[in-house]
N, C-alpha and C positions, 0 to 999 in steps of 0.2 A: 573598388574595382576588382573584378575577378582576374586571376592570372590564368592564362590558358595552359592547356596541358603541354603544348610544345615549349612554352617558356619554362614551365616547371622541369621539363626534360632537360633543357639546356642548363638550367641552374643545377639540377642534379648531377649532370656530367662534370660541371666545374667543381662541385663539392667533393667529387670523388678524389681529387688530387690534394685537397686541403681540408683538414678538420681542426677546428679551434682547440679541441681537447687533445690533439696529437694523434687521433685515431682515424682510421679510414672508414668512411660510410659507404654502403652500397648505393647505387643509383636509386633503388626503390625506397630506401630509408631516407635519403635526402629529399626525395620528392614528397614523401609523406610528411616529413618535418616542415618543409616550406609550405605545403598546402595547409597544414594545420594552423600555421601562423596567419593565414589569410582569413580564418574564422575566429575572431576574438571572442565572440559570444560562446558561452559554454554549451556543450552537449549536455543533456539532462536525461538521467535514467531514474525513474521513480519505481522502486521495488516494493510492492505491497504483498505481504504474506497474509494468510487467512487463518484466523483463530489461534495465532501464536501468542502464548501467555507471557506475562512478565517474569515468570519463573522457568522459562523454557529455552533460554539462551545462556551460553557459557559465561559471557562477560557480566551477567547479572546473577551468577552463582548456581546455575542449573547443573544437574548431573548429566544432562544431555550435551553431547559434544557438538559444538558449532564453531569450528576453528575459523571459517571464512567470515562469518558474521563478527566474531570476536576480533579478527584482524581489522575489519572495517572500523570497528569501534576504537581500536587502538590508533588508527590512522586519521580519524576524523573527529567530528563534534558529536558527542552523546547528548541528546536532549533528555534530561532526567524527568521532566514533567511534560511529556507529550500525550495529548488527549485525542482519542478517537471517539466515535459514538459506540454505544454498547453492542451494536450489531452491524452487519456488513453494508447493506444498501445505503443507510444514512451516511456512513463514513465515505463511501464512494461518491455519493451525490455532493457532499461537502467538498471533497477533494476536487471534483470536476468543475465546480461552480464558484467556489469561494464564498458560498452562502450557507446559511443554516437550513438543512433539509426539512426540519420540522415546520418551517414556514411554507412548504408546499406539499405537506402530507406524507413525506417519506419518513416514517417513524418506526420502521421495522424491515425485515427482509421482504423485498418487493414481490407482490403477486405477479404471476406470469403475464397478466394482461395490463399491468401498470407500466409506467415509463417516466423517465426524467422529463419534466415539461420541455417541450420543444422550443418554447420562447426563450429559454435560458441559453446564454452563450457559455460554451464549455472551454475548459483549459486547453485542449488541443486546437480549438478554433482560434484562440488568442495567440498561441505559439505559431500556428500556421500563417496567420495574418502578418506575423512579424518576420516571416521568412524561414521558419523552421520546417524541416521534414517531421511528420508526426506519425508515430507507429504505436500500435497497441498489440501486446502479446499477453493473452490470458483471460481472466474472468471479468465480465462486464457487470451483470446483475442490475442494470438500470433501464431495462426495456428489451423485450424480445418478440412481442406480438405484432409489431409493425417494423418493416425494414427501415423506415425513417428514424426509428428509435435506436438503431444498432450503431456500434462504434464507428464504422466506416462512413456513416452518414451523420455523425455528430462531431466531426473534426479530425478524425484520424485518416491519414492518407492510406493506411494499410492496417488491417485487423486480422489476427490469427488467434483463435482460441474458442471460448464458449460464452454463452449469453446468460445462462441461468445461475442459480445460487451454488451449484455443485455439479460434478459429474462423477460417474464411476471412473476411477483413474485408468482403467484398462479398456472398457468398452466405449467410454465417452458418452454414455447415455444419461439423460436427465428426464426423470418421470416418463420413461418408456421411449423417448425420442432421441435420436442422435443429436447431440449438441456440440458439434465440433466443426468449425468452418474457417475458410479463408474468405473474408468479405461475404459475398452472397452465395458462396459455393460450399456445400457440405463436403466433408472429407472423412473417409474411412481409412484411418491410419493405425498401424500396429504400434504399440508402445505405451509406456506409462506417461500420464499427462505431464508430470513434472519434467520428465526427460524431454518430451516433445516441445514444451514451451521454452525450456532453456536452450535447446538446440536451435529453435527459431530465432531467439534473441541473439545468439552467437552468430548465426547466419546473417542477420541484419547488420551486425557490427562488422563482420568480415567483408561484406559487400559495400560498406559505406565508402563513398568516394570523396569525402571532404568538400563537396561543392556547396553545402549549406549545413548549418548545425542541425542536430536532431533532438527531438523529444521522444523518449520511449517510456511508455507506461507498461511495466512488466508486472502483471497482476497474477501472481502464482497462487494456486488453490490449496497447496499444502500449508500446514498440516490439518486442514479442515476435513471433516468426515466426507466420505466413508473412511473409517479406519481400515486400510488394506495393506497387506504385506508389500513392501517395496521389492523391486526385482533382485537387488543384491545388497543386503544389509552391510553397512560399513563397519559398525562397532558391535561389541557384545554387550547387550543390555539385559542379559539373563538374570542379573542380580536385582533388577527392579521387580518388586513383588506383583504389581498390577500388570495384567496382560495388556489392557488398554494403553497403559503408560508405556509399555515396551514397544508396542506398534507405533504409537505416537512419536516416541523417541526416534525410531528408525525413520519415520517419515520426515521428521525435523532435520536429522542429520543428512538425509538424502537431499532435501531441498537446499540445505546449507552447502553441500558439495556442488550442486548445480549453480548456485549463486557464485561460488568461487570460480567456476569455469567461465561464467559471463564476465566477471571482473578481470579474469586473465585475458579474455578476448580483447578487452580495452587496452591492456598492456601490450599485447601482441600487435595491435593495430597502431600503437604509438599515440593514443588519444586519451589515456587515462588521466593525465594531469589536468586537462581542460574539460573533463567530464564531471559534472556535478551528480553525485549518486545519493539518493535518499533511500533509506531502508526503514520500513515501518510495518507494524501489524494493523489489520483493519479493526480489531476490537480485542478485548481481553480473551484469555483462553477459556475454552468450553470445559468446565469441570466434569461434565458428564461424558467426555470423550477423550480423556487422557491428558488434558492440559493441566498446567499448574501456574498460579499467579503469585507464587511466593507468599509473603505475608499480607498482600493486599486482599481486602475483603471481597468475597464473591467472584463473579466472572462474567462471561458472555451473557448479554441480555440485561445486565444490571448496571445502574449508574453509580454503584459503589466503585471504588478505585480499581478493583480487580477486573471490572468490566470495561473500563475506559482508559486507564493509564497503560500505555503500550511501549514496547522497546522501539526506539527511534534513533537513527544515526544519519549524519550527513558528512560526506567526504567530497572535497573539491580542492585538490592540492594547489592548483593555480590561483584560486580565488579566496580560500579560507585557510588561515593558519590553524594548526592543530590545537584544539581545545579539549581538555579532558571531559568537562561537563558544562552544559549550559543549563542553569537552574530555573530560569523563568518559564512560565507555562506557555506552551504552544498548542493551538487547537487545529483540528484538521482543516477548517475553512481558512486558516492563515496561510496554507501552503501555496495557493495560487498567487496572491499578491507577493508573497516572499520570493517565489521562483521568478516571477516577472521582474522584480527588483534585481535579482541575481543576474538575469539576462539583459538588464538595462532596457526593458520594454516599457514604454509609457502606458499608463492606465489611469482610470479615474477611481480613486479609493472608495467613492460613494457607491460604486457598483458591487461592492463586496460587504458581507457581514464580517469576514475575517480581516485581519490587519497584517501588514508585512512584518515579519520577524527576522528580516535579513540582518538587522543590527545584532540580534541575539546570536545568530550564527557566526557573526564576525567577532563579537566581543565577549560572548558568554553571558551577557546580561542585557536587559532592556528596561525602559521605563513604561512600556505598554502593558502594565499589569493591573491597573485599577479599573479596567472595563468589566462589564457584567456579561457572562457568556452562559447560555443555556444549552445543554445537550441531554440526550436521553432517547427513550423510546416511548411508545404509548403508555407503558406500564411503569416505567422507572425513569425519573428525570432528576437532573442536578443543575444548580445554578452556581457558577463560580464568580466570586469577586475576591481575587487573590489577596491573602492566602485562605480566605474563607470559602467554604462550600456548603450549600444547603442542598439536601437530598430528600426527595419524596418518593418512597417506594411502598406500595400498599397503604397502610394506615400510618406509616412512620414518616415524621418530618424531623430531620436532625441537622445540626450545624457542627462543622468541624473546622479547625484551623490546621491546614495541611502542612504548614511549615513546622508546627510543633507536634503534629499528630498525623503522620502520613498514613497510618494504618487504621484510622477512623475508629479509635477506641473510646474517645471522650466527647460526648454530646454536649455542646456549649449553648444549646438553644435557650435554656433558662437564663443564661448570663447575658444574652444579647437579644432581647425581645424585639427591639427596634430593627435590628439587622435582619432578623428572621422575617419580620413583617414586610420589609422592603424587598427582600429576595423572593419571598413567597408571591409577591405581586407579579414577578416575572413568569411564574408558572401559570398564572391565571389570566394574564393580560392578552395572551395570544388567542386569536379566534380559532375555535376548534375546527379542524379541517377533516374531510373524509380521509381515512387512513388508506394508504396504498400498500399496507403490510399484508403478507400472506396469511391466510386463515388455515386452521386445521392442525394436525399433529406435526411435531418437528420432523424434518426430513431424515434425521438419523434413524428413525424407526424403520425406514425402508431397508436398512442393512442389518437389522436384528434377526436372530434366529428365534425359534419358538420359546427359548428360555429367556428371551429379552436381552441377550448379550450380542455384541457385534460378531458377525461372521467375517473374519479377516481375509478370506480368499473368495468372497462372493464376487460374482460377475452379473451385472444387470443387463438383460437382453433388450433389444429393440422390439417394441410392441406397437409403435405408431410411426407416422412419417417424421422425418427430421424437422427440427424446429424451424430452421431458416427457410425451408421449403413450404411451410404452411403459414408463414407470416404474411400479413397484408402488404 
C-alpha cells in the first residue's frame, strides 16, 4: 500500500521531536527515510564503462588513479572472473536480454542499419513490468536506423544519450551526424560527453521521489576512443611515456570522478543503502588506444582473457554483506536473471542462456560452474567449462586451466584430447548466421592525423542530418 504524501508529512513532523539515535532529523530527512522504507525492492544502477582494461583501475594495480572505483571495490563484492564479450555490441545485447548474442548474429560492433531483434524481451521491459521506473543514460549501440529499435522504445521510460558506437566527446557527432538526443529529440548541448551523462544521471537521482524503485542503465562511453583531452585533467600523468596512455589515463580518472559524483548523489538523497550498484567494463582494453590489460593476454576483439575478463564490482549495503572477492565465473548474460533475483522478480529461467549468480554475490561462491559457455566474435571465440577454456583464434586451438594458469601460458590441448573434442563441438554446432557486425576500417582511424597518430584536440563536424531525425 502506498503512503500518501500527506501522511508522510505528518509522520515527518512527529519524527522531528524524537529520534531513536538521540538526534533531531529535519522534516525532509524524516520524509525521505519513511518513503524509502515503503520501497523494499532495491533501486538498481548498472554502470557500464567502454573499453576499460583489466590493468586500468587502481584496485587492480594500475598507475591510473581511480579512487571512486577503488572505494566501490572496498565497499562491495569484487567479481574476480567476470566475463564480457570481446567487443561492445555483443556484451550490450547479452546484458539486455540474458541471452547469448551469437545466437542472433551479433558477433561484433553492430552495423548502423542492424538492430537487436525486436522479438526479444529486454531487461528494462522486465523491470518496468515489475513496477520499476526505467532510465537509460549513455551509449546504446543496439540499433539506430529505426525508431522502434531505440532505447525509449525497447523498455526505457526515458533515454538520454547516443545511439552509435562512439561520439566525438565535444561535438557529439558520429560519422558526420549529430548523435545526441533525449528520446526522439536531437540535442545540441555544449559540454564533454562524460560530464553531460553524469550530470543527467545525478539529475535523475535528485528528482527521484521514491514512489517506485528505479532501474538506471548508465552506459558511459569513456575511455573509448576518440582519445581526446579532457576539459580539466585531475592528475599529473606526465611520467607515463606513451602519449596515448597519458590521454587515456586522464579520460579514465575523469570518468572515475564523475562516477564518484553519481554515487555521492545516492548518499545525498538518502537511498545509497538500498541501491544495488554494478560497475563493469564492456570488454577488455583496446591496446591500440592507450589501454592496459595487465598480465592478461591480448585485448579488445580477442577471446583471450585480456579481451573478455573485465573489472566488475557489486555494491548493495542493504542486501549484500561486503565480500572481498567472489571467485566463481560470471558471464554477461547472467546479469539479467541475477538482478531479477536480487529484486525478487519472478521469471522463467528457460527464457535465458545465462543463470542467476545471486548466490555468488551473497556468499562469494556458487555451484553453477560446470556449465558450458561460448563467447567471442566472428573471428575469435572461446568455450568455458570451468576451470577449462578452449580458445580458437585464427588457426590456433588451445586449452587452458584458468585456475592454474590465468595468464594462458600453458596449452593443455595435447593432454586432454577428449575435452578438446567435446568443447570444439560447441564452436561448430551453432548454425552460421548472417553477421550484424560493421564492416570496414576501425572507427579509431577517423581521429588519426596524417602520421597515423591520434589527434587529441580533434573536433568532428556535422556533415549530415542528425541520426534520430533520419531514422524510420
